C-alpha positions in Angstrom: 12.8 -69.6 -49.3 12.6 -66.6 -51.7 12.9 -67.0 -55.0 16.5 -65.6 -55.0 17.6 -68.5 -52.7 15.8 -71.2 -54.2 17.4 -69.9 -57.9 20.9 -69.6 -56.4 21.0 -72.4 -54.3 20.4 -74.8 -56.9 22.5 -73.5 -59.1 25.5 -73.3 -56.5 24.7 -76.7 -55.0 25.1 -78.0 -58.9 29.0 -76.3 -59.3 30.1 -78.1 -56.0 28.4 -81.3 -57.1 30.3 -80.9 -59.8 33.9 -79.9 -58.1 33.5 -83.1 -55.8 32.7 -85.5 -58.8 35.7 -84.0 -60.8 37.7 -84.1 -57.4 36.9 -87.3 -56.9 37.2 -88.7 -60.5 41.0 -87.2 -60.4 42.1 -88.6 -57.3 41.1 -92.2 -58.8 42.6 -91.8 -61.6 45.7 -90.4 -60.1 45.8 -93.6 -57.4 45.3 -96.1 -60.5 48.3 -94.3 -62.3 50.4 -94.7 -58.9 49.7 -97.9 -58.4 50.4 -99.5 -62.1 53.7 -97.8 -61.3 54.2 -99.3 -57.9 52.2 -102.5 -57.4 53.4 -103.2 -54.2 51.1 -100.6 -52.6 47.8 -102.3 -53.5 49.5 -105.3 -51.8 50.1 -103.6 -49.0 46.5 -101.3 -49.0 45.0 -104.9 -49.3 46.8 -106.0 -46.1 45.6 -102.8 -44.4 42.0 -103.4 -45.3 41.7 -107.0 -44.0 43.4 -105.9 -40.6 41.1 -103.3 -40.7 38.0 -105.3 -40.9 39.4 -107.9 -38.5 39.5 -104.8 -36.1 36.2 -103.6 -36.6 35.0 -107.2 -36.3 36.9 -107.5 -33.1 35.4 -104.1 -31.2 32.0 -105.5 -31.8 33.3 -108.3 -29.4 34.2 -108.6 -25.7 37.5 -109.9 -25.9 39.3 -106.8 -25.2 42.7 -108.6 -25.7 41.5 -109.6 -28.8 40.9 -106.4 -30.1 44.2 -104.7 -28.6 45.8 -107.4 -30.7 43.9 -106.8 -34.1 44.3 -102.8 -33.0 48.3 -103.6 -33.1 48.1 -105.6 -36.1 46.0 -102.5 -38.3 48.8 -100.1 -37.0 51.7 -102.1 -38.3 50.1 -102.6 -41.6 49.4 -98.8 -42.1 53.1 -98.4 -40.8 54.4 -100.7 -43.3 52.2 -98.6 -46.5 53.5 -95.4 -44.8 57.0 -96.2 -44.8 56.8 -97.8 -48.5 55.0 -94.7 -49.9 57.7 -92.5 -48.1 60.5 -95.0 -49.6 59.0 -94.5 -53.5 58.5 -90.5 -52.7 55.0 -90.8 -53.2 52.7 -88.5 -51.1 50.8 -89.9 -48.6 47.5 -88.4 -49.8 48.4 -89.4 -52.7 44.7 -91.1 -53.4 43.1 -88.2 -51.8 40.8 -85.8 -53.6 42.5 -82.1 -54.3 39.7 -80.0 -53.7 38.6 -76.6 -55.0 38.3 -75.3 -51.6 40.2 -77.1 -49.0 38.2 -75.5 -46.2 35.0 -77.0 -46.8 35.9 -79.5 -49.4 33.5 -78.5 -52.1 30.2 -78.7 -49.7 30.0 -75.1 -49.0 29.6 -75.8 -45.4 32.3 -75.3 -43.0 31.1 -76.8 -39.1 27.3 -76.0 -40.1 28.1 -72.4 -41.7 28.3 -71.1 -45.2 32.2 -71.3 -46.3 33.3 -68.0 -47.7 33.5 -69.6 -51.5 30.1 -70.3 -51.1 29.5 -66.4 -51.3 32.3 -65.9 -53.9 30.3 -68.6 -56.1 27.0 -66.5 -55.1 28.7 -63.4 -56.2 30.0 -64.3 -59.5 26.3 -65.8 -60.4 24.3 -62.5 -59.8 27.7 -60.6 -62.0 26.9 -62.8 -64.8 23.2 -61.3 -64.4 24.2 -57.6 -63.5 27.5 -55.9 -64.5 29.3 -55.8 -61.7 31.6 -52.4 -60.7 33.7 -54.4 -58.3 37.2 -53.9 -59.6 38.8 -57.7 -59.8 42.0 -58.7 -57.5 41.8 -55.5 -55.5 42.9 -55.2 -51.8 44.3 -53.1 -49.0 47.1 -55.1 -49.5 47.9 -53.8 -53.2 47.0 -50.5 -52.2 49.9 -47.8 -51.9 49.2 -44.2 -50.5 52.5 -43.3 -52.2 50.9 -42.8 -55.5 49.2 -39.5 -54.4 51.2 -36.8 -53.9 52.6 -35.8 -50.8 51.5 -32.2 -51.1 49.5 -30.1 -53.7 48.5 -26.6 -54.1 45.3 -26.0 -55.6 43.3 -22.6 -56.1 45.5 -20.9 -53.5 45.1 -23.9 -51.1 47.8 -26.2 -49.5 46.6 -30.1 -49.1 48.3 -33.5 -48.5 46.7 -36.2 -50.5 49.0 -38.7 -49.2 48.1 -37.9 -45.9 44.9 -37.9 -46.7 44.2 -41.1 -48.6 46.1 -43.0 -45.1 43.2 -41.5 -43.4 40.5 -42.9 -46.0 42.5 -46.3 -45.7 42.5 -46.7 -42.1 38.5 -45.5 -42.0 38.1 -48.1 -44.9 40.2 -51.1 -43.0 38.4 -50.1 -39.8 34.7 -50.5 -41.3 35.4 -54.0 -43.0 37.0 -55.3 -40.4 34.3 -54.7 -37.8 31.5 -54.7 -40.2 29.0 -57.0 -38.1 29.5 -54.4 -35.0 29.5 -51.1 -36.7 26.5 -49.0 -35.7 27.2 -46.6 -38.4 26.3 -48.7 -40.7 26.3 -46.6 -44.1 29.5 -45.0 -45.9 29.6 -42.2 -48.8 32.1 -41.5 -50.9 32.4 -38.0 -52.5 35.4 -37.1 -54.8 36.5 -36.1 -58.6 37.7 -38.8 -61.2 40.3 -40.6 -60.7 40.4 -39.9 -56.9 40.5 -43.6 -55.8 36.9 -44.3 -55.0 36.2 -47.5 -56.8 39.7 -48.7 -55.7 39.0 -47.8 -52.5 35.3 -49.7 -52.3 36.6 -52.5 -54.1 38.9 -53.2 -51.2 35.9 -52.7 -49.0 34.2 -55.4 -50.8 36.6 -58.1 -51.2 37.6 -57.4 -47.4 33.9 -58.2 -46.5 33.3 -60.9 -48.8 36.2 -62.9 -47.6 34.3 -62.5 -44.2 31.3 -65.0 -45.7 29.2 -61.5 -46.3 26.9 -61.0 -49.1 28.3 -58.0 -51.1 26.8 -56.3 -54.4 28.9 -53.7 -56.1 27.0 -51.8 -59.3 27.5 -48.5 -61.0 24.5 -46.2 -60.4 23.9 -45.6 -64.6 23.2 -49.9 -64.4 21.6 -49.7 -61.1 18.8 -47.3 -62.6 18.8 -49.2 -66.2 18.0 -52.4 -64.2 15.0 -50.0 -62.0 13.4 -48.8 -65.2 13.4 -52.4 -66.6 11.9 -54.1 -63.6 9.4 -51.4 -63.5 8.4 -51.9 -66.9 8.5 -55.8 -66.8 6.1 -55.6 -63.9 3.4 -53.5 -65.8 4.1 -55.1 -68.9 0.9 -57.3 -69.9 3.6 -59.9 -71.8 6.5 -59.9 -69.7 9.4 -62.1 -70.7 9.0 -64.7 -68.2 12.7 -66.0 -68.0 13.9 -62.3 -67.8 11.0 -61.0 -65.2 12.1 -64.1 -63.0 15.7 -63.3 -63.3 15.0 -59.0 -62.1 13.3 -60.4 -59.2 16.2 -61.9 -57.9 18.5 -59.2 -58.7 15.7 -57.4 -57.1 15.9 -59.6 -53.8 19.8 -59.4 -54.2 19.8 -55.8 -53.9 17.4 -55.4 -51.2 18.5 -58.1 -49.0 22.5 -58.2 -49.5 24.6 -57.8 -46.3 26.5 -54.9 -48.0 25.0 -52.8 -51.1 27.8 -50.7 -53.0 26.3 -48.1 -55.6 29.3 -46.4 -57.4 29.5 -43.1 -59.1 25.5 -41.7 -57.9 25.2 -38.6 -60.1 26.7 -39.6 -63.2 24.4 -41.7 -65.2 22.6 -40.2 -68.0 19.5 -38.2 -66.6 16.4 -39.9 -67.6 12.5 -39.2 -66.9 13.0 -41.5 -64.3 11.6 -40.9 -60.5 13.6 -41.6 -57.7 11.5 -43.2 -55.3 12.5 -46.6 -55.6 16.0 -45.5 -54.6 14.3 -43.8 -51.9 12.3 -47.1 -51.0 15.8 -48.8 -51.2 17.6 -46.6 -49.0 15.3 -46.7 -46.6 14.3 -50.4 -46.5 18.0 -51.1 -46.1 18.4 -48.4 -43.2 15.3 -50.1 -41.4 16.7 -53.7 -41.9 20.0 -52.8 -40.6 21.8 -53.4 -43.6 25.3 -51.6 -44.8 25.3 -49.7 -48.1 28.0 -47.5 -49.0 27.9 -44.9 -52.1 30.3 -43.3 -53.9 29.9 -39.9 -56.3 31.7 -37.1 -58.0 29.4 -35.0 -56.1 28.9 -34.3 -52.5 25.5 -34.8 -50.6 24.6 -31.2 -51.0 25.1 -31.0 -54.8 23.6 -34.0 -55.2 20.2 -32.1 -54.2 20.5 -30.3 -57.7 20.1 -33.8 -59.5 17.8 -35.8 -57.2 14.8 -35.6 -55.2 15.9 -33.6 -51.9 15.1 -36.2 -50.2 18.1 -38.6 -51.4 20.2 -35.9 -50.7 18.5 -35.6 -47.2 18.8 -39.5 -46.4 22.6 -38.9 -47.4 23.3 -36.4 -45.5 21.5 -37.8 -42.0 22.1 -41.8 -42.4 25.6 -41.7 -44.0 28.9 -40.8 -42.9 30.6 -38.6 -45.6 34.0 -38.6 -46.3 35.5 -36.5 -49.1 38.3 -38.1 -50.9 42.1 -36.5 -52.0 41.2 -33.7 -54.6 43.6 -35.5 -57.1 43.4 -37.0 -60.6 45.7 -40.2 -60.4 44.8 -41.1 -64.3 46.2 -37.6 -65.0 49.1 -37.7 -62.8 50.0 -40.9 -64.5 49.6 -40.0 -67.8 51.7 -36.8 -67.2 54.7 -39.5 -65.8 
């Protein structure tokens, strides 16, 4: 098991344990308060428990008549309890725990597979280590193409941004819905600031995470700062052990997550950096069949002016490239 899995699984299981303990404690508190108000419940519950014990004992014997009678007695006792609760207006599940996640009952597993809440927890923990570019609470259902102008004329050319954005949304929805089946796993969205790139990738990320896949979203500037620090830690004679472990966990997340999204490639402050790590990341994820999405204010050709031409080549060759509508929604909103 990788360092990433060990550290995160331990923390996540601790969170699930706390959630289960809290839900069970609150359930017991509700039960005691309800019984204090309606003492008849406890008497009826005692009868149910007694009849249940008799039924269990009879089921171990060979006398079918005795077992059937015990079964009928238990049903009657349970029905009396149910009728009493209904009469008093008390929910039948008043003593049951209210789980944080009803699907897995705060275990993280549903029919032997990880629950979607497990990935949400994992993403939240990783985001605490590295700032996420994911816009919170964003979804396809909240996206309205009507915010885009129906038609504009720019540099003498007429375009229809609203219709253009509808096409981008259809592409993004299809990508998200058929995530595990896609042959073309990588997308590249280019467009000016305010064209909706970050909103669109946040919709994709939310939809993919809801299916239980691991998703990591970060800006290009954070990504390169992270790589620079990781390289410095690796060559340091006395690396900070805690930070080294944290960076190791994050590195594994970037390389191994089901979907990695790098936002605003090309907007980061240029430094004396080697982009070999970016190349290695793109190549390894491509080789492993993992999904990667990149957004940029620049198109794939213009990226050659900033990065090693091999980076632009990888994007041109391994990514489906799309251009966002040529509008700045921020500017449009400010003028309204």
